[in-house]
C-alpha positions in Angstrom: 6.0 -76.5 -2.1 7.4 -75.3 1.1 8.2 -71.7 2.0 11.7 -71.9 1.5 11.2 -73.3 -1.9 8.8 -70.6 -2.8 11.3 -67.9 -1.4 14.1 -69.3 -3.5 11.8 -69.3 -6.4 10.6 -65.8 -6.1 14.4 -64.4 -5.8 15.7 -66.5 -8.8 12.9 -65.0 -10.8 13.9 -61.6 -9.7 17.4 -62.3 -10.8 16.7 -63.9 -14.0 14.5 -61.0 -15.1 16.9 -58.4 -14.3 19.8 -60.0 -16.0 17.7 -60.3 -19.1 16.6 -56.8 -18.9 20.0 -55.4 -18.2 21.2 -57.1 -21.1 18.7 -55.1 -23.5 20.5 -52.5 -25.5 19.5 -48.9 -26.1 18.6 -49.7 -29.7 16.6 -52.9 -28.8 14.1 -51.1 -26.3 11.7 -50.1 -28.7 11.8 -53.4 -30.9 8.3 -55.3 -31.1 7.7 -58.9 -31.6 4.6 -59.2 -33.8 1.6 -58.1 -31.8 3.8 -58.0 -28.6 5.1 -55.1 -26.5 8.4 -53.5 -26.4 11.2 -54.2 -24.0 10.6 -50.5 -22.8 6.8 -51.3 -22.3 7.6 -54.8 -20.7 10.1 -53.2 -18.2 7.8 -50.5 -17.5 4.8 -52.7 -16.9 6.9 -55.0 -14.7 7.9 -52.1 -12.5 4.3 -51.0 -12.1 2.9 -54.6 -11.6 5.6 -54.7 -8.8 4.2 -52.0 -7.2 0.8 -53.6 -7.2 2.1 -57.0 -5.9 3.8 -55.1 -3.1 0.5 -53.8 -2.0 -1.2 -56.9 -2.5 1.5 -59.0 -0.3 0.8 -56.3 2.4 -2.9 -56.4 2.4 -2.9 -60.2 2.4 -0.5 -60.2 5.5 -2.0 -57.4 7.6 -5.7 -57.0 6.7 -8.4 -59.4 7.5 -9.0 -62.5 5.8 -11.0 -61.9 2.5 -9.9 -58.2 2.2 -10.3 -56.8 -1.4 -7.3 -57.1 -3.8 -7.8 -54.9 -7.1 -6.7 -55.9 -10.4 -5.5 -53.5 -13.1 -5.9 -53.5 -17.0 -2.2 -53.9 -17.8 -2.8 -53.0 -21.3 -4.9 -49.7 -20.6 -1.8 -48.9 -18.4 0.7 -49.5 -21.3 -1.3 -47.7 -23.9 -1.9 -44.6 -21.4 0.5 -41.9 -22.8 0.7 -40.2 -19.6 2.5 -43.1 -17.8 5.3 -43.1 -20.7 5.7 -46.9 -21.2 6.6 -45.9 -24.9 8.9 -43.0 -24.0 10.4 -43.2 -20.6 14.0 -44.3 -19.7 14.0 -47.8 -18.2 16.6 -47.4 -15.5 14.4 -46.1 -12.9 11.6 -48.8 -13.6 14.6 -51.3 -13.2 15.5 -49.9 -9.8 11.9 -50.0 -8.6 11.7 -53.6 -9.7 14.9 -54.5 -7.8 14.3 -52.6 -4.8 10.6 -53.9 -4.3 11.4 -57.4 -5.0 14.2 -57.1 -2.4 11.8 -55.5 0.0 9.1 -58.6 -0.5 11.9 -61.0 0.0 12.8 -59.3 3.4 9.0 -59.5 4.2 9.0 -63.0 3.1 11.8 -63.9 5.2 9.3 -63.1 8.4 6.6 -65.7 7.3 6.1 -69.2 8.5 4.1 -71.8 6.5 0.7 -71.0 8.2 1.2 -67.5 6.1 0.8 -69.2 2.8 -2.9 -69.8 3.8 -3.7 -66.2 4.3 -6.0 -64.8 1.4 -7.8 -61.8 0.2 -10.5 -61.6 -2.6 -9.0 -60.5 -5.9 -11.3 -58.5 -8.1 -10.4 -60.9 -11.0 -8.9 -64.0 -9.8 -11.5 -64.6 -6.8 -9.8 -66.1 -3.5 -6.2 -65.5 -3.5 -3.6 -66.6 -0.9 -0.2 -65.9 0.0 0.8 -69.2 -1.6 -0.9 -68.0 -4.8 0.8 -64.6 -4.5 4.2 -66.6 -4.6 3.4 -68.5 -7.5 2.3 -65.9 -9.5 5.2 -63.6 -8.8 7.6 -66.0 -9.2 6.3 -66.8 -12.8 5.6 -63.2 -14.0 9.0 -62.2 -14.2 10.0 -65.2 -16.0 7.2 -64.9 -18.3 8.3 -61.2 -19.0 11.9 -62.2 -19.4 11.0 -64.7 -22.2 8.7 -61.7 -23.8 11.9 -59.3 -23.7 14.0 -61.9 -25.5 11.2 -62.3 -28.2 11.2 -58.8 -28.8 14.8 -58.2 -29.3 15.1 -61.2 -31.5 12.0 -60.2 -33.5 
């Protein structure tokens, strides 16, 4: 895939997730599919994941090749009462998602094809390039949009 396709895919994934998430009603926010997260938890997770992904992209682009990229335990974050995944309003989280992804898209506009090969070492995934980042963070909101739909239709 070339850089323009990656950027378009990333932007489309953002639009898709936000459209689905903004369609979730207040009454649906705490519904669960069997064994799954609620829409509220999914939205808060994606906001935190976007903050992490924003940091990763900057490390990939600004730090020396092979720099460390730390993973995080998403289930632990979702269960941590102090983070409020089960009770906080989602409007601020949606703003985080929208703004961070727009900010990342602006950075992506400055890349050239060679930048796709820049890489770091992810604590769970190993070698992780900008191309890998683009694939992962274009897929991630789509996966969670599907989870949102499953939860509200449960």
